[in-house]
C-alpha positions in Angstrom: -35.5 12.9 1.5 -31.8 12.7 1.9 -29.6 13.6 -1.0 -25.7 13.0 -1.3 -23.3 15.5 -2.4 -19.5 15.8 -2.9 -17.9 18.9 -0.8 -14.1 19.7 -2.0 -12.6 21.7 0.8 -9.5 24.0 0.1 -8.8 22.6 -3.4 -7.0 25.8 -4.2 -3.9 26.4 -6.4 -2.1 28.2 -3.4 -1.8 24.8 -1.5 -0.2 22.9 -4.5 2.1 25.6 -6.2 5.7 25.6 -5.3 5.8 29.2 -5.3 3.2 29.8 -2.9 4.0 30.7 0.9 1.1 28.1 2.0 2.2 25.3 -0.3 1.7 21.8 1.2 4.3 19.2 -0.3 1.9 16.3 -0.2 -1.0 18.3 -1.6 -0.4 17.7 -5.1 -0.4 14.1 -5.0 -4.2 14.2 -3.8 -5.1 16.0 -7.1 -5.7 12.8 -9.4 -7.8 10.9 -6.6 -9.8 14.3 -6.3 -10.3 14.8 -10.0 -11.7 11.2 -10.4 -14.0 11.6 -7.4 -15.2 14.6 -9.2 -15.7 12.8 -12.7 -17.7 10.2 -11.0 -20.2 12.5 -9.1 -20.7 14.3 -12.2 -21.3 11.3 -14.3 -23.7 9.9 -11.6 -25.4 13.5 -11.3 -24.2 13.9 -7.6 -23.8 17.7 -6.8 -20.3 18.8 -6.3 -19.9 21.5 -3.7 -16.4 23.8 -3.7 -15.4 25.3 -0.3 -12.5 27.9 -0.6 -10.5 29.5 2.0 -9.5 33.1 2.0 -6.1 34.0 3.6 -3.6 36.6 3.5 -1.1 36.8 0.5 1.7 36.3 2.5 0.2 33.2 4.2 0.8 34.2 7.5 -2.6 33.4 8.9 -2.3 29.9 7.3 0.8 29.5 9.1 -0.5 30.6 12.4 -3.3 28.2 12.1 -0.7 25.2 11.3 1.3 26.0 14.2 -1.8 25.8 16.3 -3.0 22.6 14.7 0.7 21.1 15.4 0.6 22.0 19.0 -2.7 20.4 19.4 -1.7 17.1 17.8 1.5 17.1 20.0 -0.8 17.6 23.0 -3.1 14.6 22.0 -0.2 12.6 21.5 1.1 13.3 25.0 -2.2 12.6 26.4 -2.7 9.3 24.8 1.0 8.3 26.2 0.3 9.5 29.5 -3.1 7.8 29.8 -1.4 4.6 28.8 1.4 5.0 31.2 4.0 4.8 28.3 7.6 6.1 28.8 10.6 7.0 26.8 8.7 7.4 23.5 10.4 9.5 20.9 9.1 12.9 20.7 8.6 12.6 16.9 6.5 9.2 17.6 4.3 11.2 20.1 3.6 14.0 17.4 2.6 11.1 14.8 0.4 9.5 17.5 -1.4 12.9 17.6 -1.9 13.3 14.1 -3.9 10.0 14.3 -6.9 12.0 15.8 -7.3 13.6 12.3 -7.3 10.2 10.4 -9.9 8.0 9.9 -10.6 4.4 8.6 -14.0 3.5 7.2 -15.4 6.3 9.6 -13.3 5.0 12.8 -11.2 7.6 14.4 -7.6 6.0 14.2 -6.3 7.3 17.5 -9.5 6.3 19.4 -8.9 2.9 17.6 -5.1 2.7 18.5 -6.1 3.6 22.2 -8.8 0.8 22.2 -6.3 -1.8 20.6 -3.6 -0.6 23.4 -6.1 -1.2 26.3 -7.4 -4.6 24.9 -3.8 -5.5 24.4 -2.9 -4.5 27.9 -5.9 -6.8 29.6 -5.0 -9.8 27.3 -1.1 -9.5 28.1 -2.0 -9.7 31.8 -4.1 -12.9 31.5 -1.3 -14.4 29.3 1.6 -13.5 31.5 3.2 -11.4 28.7 4.8 -7.8 29.4 1.4 -5.2 29.8 3.5 -2.2 29.0 5.0 -3.6 26.0 1.6 -4.7 24.8 0.1 -1.4 25.5 3.0 0.0 23.6 2.7 -2.2 20.5 -1.1 -1.5 20.3 -0.8 2.2 20.3 1.9 2.0 17.5 0.5 -0.7 15.5 -1.2 1.7 13.0 1.3 4.8 13.5 2.0 4.3 9.5 -1.6 5.9 8.9 -0.3 9.1 10.2 2.0 9.3 7.0 0.5 6.9 4.5 -0.7 10.1 2.5 2.6 11.4 2.3 4.9 8.2 1.9 4.2 5.6 -0.9 3.5 2.0 0.5 1.1 0.3 3.0 0.7 2.0 6.6 2.0 -1.5 7.8 5.4 -1.0 6.0 5.5 2.4 6.8 5.0 1.9 10.5 7.6 -0.8 10.4 10.2 1.5 8.9 9.1 4.3 11.3 9.6 2.2 14.4 12.9 0.9 13.1 14.2 4.2 12.5 13.6 5.4 16.3 14.7 2.1 17.4 11.6 0.6 19.0 11.7 -3.0 20.4 12.1 -5.9 18.0 9.1 -7.6 19.3 6.7 -4.5 18.8 7.9 -4.0 15.2 7.3 -7.6 14.2 3.8 -7.1 15.8 3.2 -4.1 13.6 4.4 -6.0 10.5 2.2 -9.1 11.4 -1.1 -7.3 12.4 -2.6 -7.8 9.0 -1.0 -11.1 8.1 1.5 -9.4 5.9 4.1 -11.8 7.6 3.4 -14.9 9.9 2.9 -13.9 13.5 5.8 -15.5 15.6 5.5 -14.3 18.9 2.4 -14.1 21.3 2.5 -10.3 21.3 2.1 -10.4 17.7 -1.1 -12.6 18.2 -2.3 -10.3 20.7 -2.1 -7.2 18.7 -3.9 -9.0 15.8 -6.7 -9.9 18.1 -7.0 -6.6 19.9 -7.0 -4.8 16.3 -9.7 -7.2 15.0 -11.8 -6.8 18.0 -11.8 -2.8 18.0 -12.3 -2.9 14.4 -15.2 -5.2 14.2 -17.3 -4.0 17.2 -20.7 -3.0 16.6 -20.8 0.9 15.3 -16.9 1.1 15.2 -16.5 1.4 11.3 -19.1 3.1 8.9 -19.1 0.7 5.8 -21.9 -1.9 5.8 -21.8 -5.3 4.5 -23.7 -4.4 1.1 -20.7 -1.8 0.2 -18.0 -4.0 1.6 -19.0 -6.9 -0.6 -19.5 -4.7 -3.8 -15.9 -3.4 -3.3 -14.3 -7.1 -3.2 -16.6 -7.9 -6.4 -15.4 -4.9 -8.2 -12.0 -5.9 -7.4 -12.4 -9.7 -8.5 -14.4 -8.7 -11.5 -11.4 -6.5 -12.7 -9.1 -9.3 -12.3 -10.9 -11.8 -13.9 -11.3 -9.7 -17.1 -7.8 -10.3 -18.1 -7.1 -13.4 -20.4 -6.0 -16.4 -19.1 -7.5 -15.8 -15.4 -9.2 -18.8 -14.1 -10.5 -17.1 -10.9 -9.5 -14.3 -8.4 -10.1 -13.9 -4.9 -9.9 -10.7 -2.8 -8.6 -11.5 0.7 -7.3 -9.4 3.9 -10.3 -7.0 3.5 -9.3 -6.3 0.2 -5.9 -5.4 0.7 -4.6 -8.3 -1.5 -6.1 -10.2 -4.5 -5.2 -13.6 -5.5 -5.3 -14.6 -9.0 -5.4 -18.2 -10.4 -4.3 -18.5 -13.8 -5.1 -21.4 -16.5 -1.3 -22.9 -16.9 -1.9 -23.8 -20.6 -2.7 -20.1 -21.5 -0.1 -18.3 -19.3 3.3 -19.2 -19.1 5.8 -19.0 -16.3 7.3 -15.9 -18.0 3.9 -14.2 -18.3 3.1 -14.2 -14.7 5.1 -11.2 -13.5 3.7 -9.2 -16.7 0.3 -10.2 -15.6 0.9 -8.9 -12.0 2.0 -5.8 -13.1 -0.7 -5.3 -15.8 -3.4 -6.0 -13.0 -1.8 -3.5 -10.5 -1.8 -0.9 -13.2 -5.5 -1.5 -14.0 -6.2 -1.2 -10.3 -4.3 2.0 -9.8 -6.0 3.4 -12.8 -9.7 2.4 -12.3 -10.5 1.9 -8.6 -10.1 4.1 -5.5 -8.6 2.5 -2.5 -6.8 3.4 0.9 -3.1 2.3 1.2 -2.1 -0.3 -1.3 -3.5 -3.6 -2.9 -1.0 -6.6 -3.0 -1.5 -8.7 -6.3 -0.6 -12.4 -6.3 -0.5 -14.4 -9.5 -0.6 -18.2 -9.0 0.2 -20.5 -11.9 0.0 -24.4 -11.2 0.8 -27.2 -13.2 -0.2 -30.9 -12.3 0.7 -34.1 -13.9 -1.5 -37.1 -13.0 -0.8 -40.7 -13.7 -2.5 -44.1 -12.6 -0.3 -47.2 -11.5 -2.7 -50.1 -12.3 
């Protein structure tokens, strides 16, 4: 008989205390989400197991491990770039690519996913007469924001766009990153190629762990939360739950209340739901006047 349990690893004061030699700057931001997960497990009767790390008072052994991990990530990034035949990539971007080996999305390793997208994009580009090297480069970098989305506020798409602008990547690549989840309208063949390659890699059988039942339940929970507000006629979760569009009754919600309602919904989502990245809240109010000419 299988049983579920929550395992909390390294949730120790030394990792979030500014005075500690092993303090991790981004660790404190994870505490509220961890606390919510623990409370939910306690309420549901799910066992919670705490694993702690024993380290030297000066943190020297932790620092050694950190250096070794950074070196391993750099090597993974260099290997990915070399396998794809990509040249002149900024060393900082190479390190971030290596970081993706330790990041997953619904159980799918993000580095493996990025490599798949790069190879698929290259194949499609070759068939369509588009620059193959540019397509592979865009495919490899399309999810680069996920290397930092636990440290920087915002969606992985926006973070990826900002990073690639910082290191002066090709504008076509930046646009492909920005458009690959439909945040902006794709305007180039390369952008459509990256969207297609990303969808193929994510949707192939066995790629991601979330089953249909839990996926639908997650979207229904989001929609139910939005429908609970006064004046909401209906709501629809789109973009795999990355955006929710809310239709309001124009006779109950005025134009001046739309912005306030969007903020209230976003705040309630932040307080009550757990989700990766960010969720875009769009409130739509439409007024129609109809008359018949006889």
